[in-house]
OpenMM code with the backbone's topology and positions (N, CA, C; nanometers):
from openmm import Vec3, app, unit

residues = "MET LEU ASP LEU PRO ARG ALA GLN SER GLY ARG VAL ARG MET ARG GLU ILE GLU LEU LEU VAL GLU THR TYR LEU ALA ALA GLU CYS GLU LEU VAL ALA ALA VAL ASP ALA ALA GLY GLY THR VAL PRO LEU PRO ASP GLY ARG ALA VAL SER VAL GLY ARG ALA GLU PHE ASP THR LEU LEU GLY GLY ARG ARG LYS ARG ALA TRP VAL THR ILE ARG LYS ASN VAL PRO MET PRO PRO ARG ARG".split()
positions = [
    Vec3(11.2518, 15.0714, 9.0748),
    Vec3(11.1221, 15.0254, 8.9978),
    Vec3(11.0900, 14.8828, 8.9992),
    Vec3(10.9648, 14.8370, 9.0476),
    Vec3(10.9201, 14.7391, 9.0394),
    Vec3(10.7920, 14.7268, 8.9497),
    Vec3(10.8467, 14.6258, 8.8559),
    Vec3(10.7312, 14.6193, 8.7130),
    Vec3(10.6203, 14.5148, 8.8020),
    Vec3(10.5045, 14.5303, 8.8100),
    Vec3(10.3940, 14.4798, 8.8897),
    Vec3(10.3223, 14.3545, 8.7881),
    Vec3(10.3148, 14.3960, 8.6341),
    Vec3(10.2807, 14.2722, 8.5850),
    Vec3(10.3802, 14.1563, 8.5759),
    Vec3(10.4995, 14.2227, 8.5851),
    Vec3(10.6036, 14.0839, 8.5610),
    Vec3(10.5858, 14.0352, 8.6884),
    Vec3(10.5921, 14.0436, 8.8454),
    Vec3(10.6001, 14.0160, 8.9513),
    Vec3(10.4808, 13.9323, 8.9482),
    Vec3(10.3875, 13.9751, 8.9392),
    Vec3(10.2386, 13.8690, 8.9342),
    Vec3(10.2892, 13.7730, 8.8341),
    Vec3(10.3279, 13.8067, 8.7217),
    Vec3(10.3472, 13.6784, 8.6323),
    Vec3(10.4414, 13.5830, 8.6744),
    Vec3(10.5331, 13.6506, 8.7291),
    Vec3(10.6468, 13.5562, 8.8016),
    Vec3(10.5647, 13.4445, 8.8686),
    Vec3(10.4762, 13.4915, 8.9810),
    Vec3(10.4100, 13.4093, 9.0976),
    Vec3(10.3097, 13.3232, 9.0110),
    Vec3(10.2593, 13.3804, 8.9307),
    Vec3(10.1543, 13.2528, 8.8691),
    Vec3(10.2711, 13.1391, 8.7977),
    Vec3(10.3630, 13.1758, 8.7327),
    Vec3(10.4676, 13.0866, 8.6684),
    Vec3(10.5334, 12.9864, 8.7748),
    Vec3(10.5607, 13.0389, 8.8945),
    Vec3(10.5831, 12.9739, 9.0145),
    Vec3(10.4760, 12.8483, 9.0810),
    Vec3(10.3644, 12.9283, 9.0756),
    Vec3(10.2461, 12.8417, 9.1255),
    Vec3(10.2160, 12.7214, 9.0108),
    Vec3(10.2160, 12.7615, 8.8897),
    Vec3(10.2003, 12.6658, 8.7827),
    Vec3(10.3028, 12.5292, 8.8033),
    Vec3(10.4305, 12.6026, 8.8203),
    Vec3(10.5330, 12.5001, 8.8270),
    Vec3(10.4983, 12.4124, 8.9645),
    Vec3(10.4540, 12.4667, 9.0852),
    Vec3(10.4429, 12.4220, 9.2272),
    Vec3(10.3349, 12.2945, 9.1686),
    Vec3(10.2372, 12.3264, 9.1235),
    Vec3(10.1328, 12.2196, 9.0496),
    Vec3(10.2150, 12.1303, 8.9921),
    Vec3(10.2468, 12.1477, 8.9025),
    Vec3(10.3185, 12.0524, 8.8150),
    Vec3(10.4301, 11.9416, 8.8972),
    Vec3(10.4938, 12.0137, 8.9752),
    Vec3(10.5985, 11.9307, 9.0776),
    Vec3(10.4908, 11.8428, 9.1462),
    Vec3(10.3960, 11.8718, 9.2270),
    Vec3(10.3158, 11.7935, 9.2864),
    Vec3(10.2545, 11.6878, 9.1951),
    Vec3(10.1914, 11.7177, 9.0839),
    Vec3(10.1130, 11.6163, 8.9810),
    Vec3(10.2606, 11.5315, 8.9584),
    Vec3(10.3759, 11.5635, 8.9261),
    Vec3(10.4720, 11.4855, 8.8767),
    Vec3(10.4906, 11.3641, 8.9883),
    Vec3(10.5120, 11.4282, 9.1179),
    Vec3(10.5493, 11.3488, 9.2432),
    Vec3(10.4385, 11.2687, 9.2643),
    Vec3(10.3332, 11.2753, 9.2527),
    Vec3(10.1952, 11.2020, 9.2824),
    Vec3(10.2134, 11.0750, 9.1848),
    Vec3(10.2010, 11.1110, 9.0524),
    Vec3(10.2041, 11.0125, 8.9053),
    Vec3(10.3660, 10.9275, 8.9371),
    Vec3(10.4656, 10.9901, 8.9734),
    Vec3(10.5653, 10.8969, 8.9931),
    Vec3(10.5397, 10.8168, 9.1343),
    Vec3(10.5047, 10.8725, 9.2335),
    Vec3(10.4787, 10.7300, 9.3525),
    Vec3(10.3425, 10.5944, 9.2849),
    Vec3(10.2706, 10.6433, 9.1994),
    Vec3(10.1625, 10.5659, 9.1512),
    Vec3(10.2551, 10.4643, 9.0815),
    Vec3(10.3381, 10.5213, 8.9976),
    Vec3(10.3988, 10.4335, 8.8902),
    Vec3(10.5219, 10.3415, 9.0100),
    Vec3(10.5729, 10.4119, 9.0684),
    Vec3(10.6736, 10.3247, 9.1629),
    Vec3(10.5728, 10.1979, 9.2192),
    Vec3(10.4714, 10.2148, 9.2702),
    Vec3(10.3829, 10.1186, 9.3216),
    Vec3(10.3088, 10.0296, 9.2258),
    Vec3(10.2972, 10.0675, 9.1109),
    Vec3(10.2795, 9.9671, 8.9928),
    Vec3(10.3826, 9.8905, 8.9518),
    Vec3(10.4724, 9.9455, 8.9135),
    Vec3(10.6051, 9.8601, 8.8473),
    Vec3(10.6597, 9.7348, 8.9776),
    Vec3(10.6675, 9.8165, 9.0934),
    Vec3(10.6516, 9.7162, 9.2192),
    Vec3(10.5672, 9.5799, 9.2074),
    Vec3(10.4362, 9.6268, 9.1901),
    Vec3(10.3489, 9.5297, 9.1608),
    Vec3(10.3571, 9.4412, 9.0727),
    Vec3(10.4040, 9.4633, 8.9767),
    Vec3(10.4369, 9.3822, 8.8552),
    Vec3(10.5753, 9.3247, 8.8725),
    Vec3(10.6466, 9.3525, 8.9569),
    Vec3(10.7607, 9.2483, 8.9930),
    Vec3(10.8778, 9.3263, 8.9679),
    Vec3(10.8986, 9.4365, 8.9367),
    Vec3(11.0018, 9.5200, 8.9569),
    Vec3(11.0848, 9.5799, 8.8267),
    Vec3(11.0463, 9.5368, 8.7197),
    Vec3(11.1064, 9.5587, 8.5831),
    Vec3(10.9780, 9.5114, 8.4869),
    Vec3(10.9527, 9.6303, 8.4006),
    Vec3(10.8096, 9.5908, 8.3331),
    Vec3(10.8755, 9.6377, 8.1657),
    Vec3(10.8721, 9.5390, 8.1055),
    Vec3(10.8962, 9.5766, 7.9557),
    Vec3(10.7864, 9.6737, 7.8813),
    Vec3(10.8216, 9.7799, 7.8006),
    Vec3(10.7299, 9.8261, 7.7296),
    Vec3(10.7117, 9.8009, 7.5961),
    Vec3(10.5597, 9.7920, 7.4882),
    Vec3(10.5845, 9.7368, 7.3751),
    Vec3(10.6849, 9.8366, 7.2886),
    Vec3(10.7362, 9.9397, 7.3218),
    Vec3(10.8066, 9.9893, 7.1950),
    Vec3(10.9660, 9.9570, 7.2462),
    Vec3(11.0053, 9.8825, 7.3304),
    Vec3(11.1334, 9.8305, 7.3579),
    Vec3(11.1737, 9.8825, 7.4943),
    Vec3(11.1210, 10.0000, 7.5499),
    Vec3(11.1799, 10.0233, 7.6558),
    Vec3(11.1537, 9.9570, 7.7856),
    Vec3(11.2453, 9.9640, 7.9110),
    Vec3(11.1651, 9.8902, 8.0086),
    Vec3(11.1979, 9.9948, 8.1331),
    Vec3(11.0942, 9.9764, 8.2256),
    Vec3(11.0866, 10.0657, 8.3464),
    Vec3(11.0991, 9.9981, 8.4453),
    Vec3(11.1769, 10.0703, 8.5462),
    Vec3(11.2324, 9.9831, 8.6818),
    Vec3(11.2331, 10.0817, 8.8013),
    Vec3(11.2630, 10.0342, 8.8998),
    Vec3(11.2762, 10.1253, 9.0145),
    Vec3(11.3601, 10.1159, 9.0923),
    Vec3(11.4531, 10.2442, 9.0940),
    Vec3(11.5544, 10.2641, 9.1894),
    Vec3(11.5349, 10.3165, 9.3074),
    Vec3(11.5818, 10.2848, 9.4212),
    Vec3(11.5635, 10.3297, 9.5660),
    Vec3(11.6998, 10.3854, 9.6318),
    Vec3(11.6869, 10.4712, 9.7388),
    Vec3(11.7872, 10.5072, 9.8122),
    Vec3(11.7676, 10.5646, 9.9573),
    Vec3(11.8523, 10.5277, 10.0464),
    Vec3(11.8088, 10.5988, 10.1821),
    Vec3(11.9177, 10.7189, 10.1925),
    Vec3(11.8740, 10.8466, 10.2589),
    Vec3(11.9874, 10.9322, 10.2627),
    Vec3(11.9569, 11.0305, 10.4016),
    Vec3(12.0556, 11.0933, 10.4655),
    Vec3(12.0347, 11.1789, 10.5500),
    Vec3(11.9884, 11.3196, 10.5152),
    Vec3(11.9102, 11.3783, 10.5876),
    Vec3(11.8607, 11.5009, 10.5589),
    Vec3(11.9170, 11.6152, 10.6733),
    Vec3(11.9208, 11.7192, 10.6214),
    Vec3(11.9578, 11.8251, 10.6980),
    Vec3(11.8928, 11.8657, 10.8376),
    Vec3(11.7724, 11.8277, 10.8171),
    Vec3(11.6719, 11.8839, 10.9158),
    Vec3(11.6044, 11.7596, 11.0184),
    Vec3(11.6429, 11.6428, 10.9609),
    Vec3(11.5908, 11.5548, 11.0387),
    Vec3(11.6583, 11.4022, 11.0085),
    Vec3(11.5749, 11.2913, 11.0355),
    Vec3(11.6601, 11.1747, 11.0239),
    Vec3(11.6810, 11.1198, 10.8650),
    Vec3(11.6679, 10.9604, 10.8684),
    Vec3(11.7147, 10.9488, 10.7305),
    Vec3(11.5724, 10.9255, 10.6917),
    Vec3(11.5811, 10.9547, 10.5302),
    Vec3(11.4881, 10.9464, 10.4141),
    Vec3(11.4826, 10.8690, 10.3359),
    Vec3(11.3879, 10.8130, 10.2774),
    Vec3(11.3695, 10.6714, 10.1839),
    Vec3(11.3526, 10.7516, 10.0462),
    Vec3(11.3774, 10.7154, 9.9607),
    Vec3(11.3155, 10.7809, 9.8358),
    Vec3(11.3336, 10.6822, 9.7197),
    Vec3(11.2266, 10.6614, 9.6551),
    Vec3(11.2078, 10.5771, 9.5316),
    Vec3(11.1689, 10.6650, 9.3948),
    Vec3(11.2059, 10.6309, 9.2926),
    Vec3(11.2074, 10.6533, 9.1728),
    Vec3(11.2258, 10.5720, 9.0427),
    Vec3(11.1634, 10.6125, 8.9403),
    Vec3(11.1507, 10.5127, 8.8333),
    Vec3(11.2480, 10.5345, 8.7057),
    Vec3(11.2724, 10.4593, 8.6401),
    Vec3(11.4183, 10.4611, 8.5285),
    Vec3(11.3321, 10.4279, 8.4257),
    Vec3(11.3263, 10.4882, 8.3070),
    Vec3(11.2913, 10.4279, 8.1799),
    Vec3(11.4013, 10.4357, 8.0813),
    Vec3(11.4593, 10.3109, 8.0409),
    Vec3(11.5398, 10.2881, 7.9439),
    Vec3(11.5195, 10.2156, 7.8018),
    Vec3(11.6001, 10.2475, 7.7084),
    Vec3(11.5655, 10.2061, 7.6135),
    Vec3(11.6655, 10.0929, 7.5757),
    Vec3(11.6162, 9.9844, 7.5496),
    Vec3(11.6715, 9.8444, 7.5397),
    Vec3(11.7596, 9.8149, 7.3929),
    Vec3(11.8843, 9.9082, 7.4128),
    Vec3(11.9575, 9.8859, 7.2909),
    Vec3(12.0847, 9.8492, 7.2981),
    Vec3(12.1598, 9.7674, 7.1872),
    Vec3(12.2574, 9.6677, 7.2119),
    Vec3(12.3816, 9.7550, 7.2481),
    Vec3(12.4754, 9.7197, 7.3508),
    Vec3(12.5740, 9.8090, 7.4087),
    Vec3(12.6865, 9.7822, 7.2934),
    Vec3(12.7622, 9.9241, 7.2469),
    Vec3(12.8321, 9.9359, 7.1629),
    Vec3(12.9727, 9.8194, 7.1873),
    Vec3(13.0545, 9.8040, 7.0701),
    Vec3(13.1817, 9.6626, 7.1004),
    Vec3(13.2708, 9.7449, 7.1954),
    Vec3(13.3536, 9.6886, 7.2586),
    Vec3(13.4537, 9.7767, 7.3306),
    Vec3(13.5884, 9.7788, 7.2637),
    Vec3(13.6169, 9.8792, 7.2693),
    Vec3(13.7559, 9.8763, 7.1858),
    Vec3(13.8929, 9.8272, 7.2426),
] * unit.nanometer
topology = app.Topology()
chain = topology.addChain("A")
for resn in residues:
    res = topology.addResidue(resn, chain)
    for name in ("N", "CA", "C"):
        topology.addAtom(name, app.Element.getBySymbol(name[0]), res)
């Protein structure tokens, strides 16, 4: 038995997720470029810092791909070692 409203609802949610992913990837790409242009690490007023990470990897269907991403870290003191 096929529940049509549920199936249609699932398609709508998948489309919404797809749009969110595309928006996120575009924003991440712009953020990577902005952090790079600012010198690589950007301190934020609330104590966090934004930096860029990079990697190169092999894909199953093609050659090597490059990927860049941002990392946002809270600058907190490290606990003492025991």
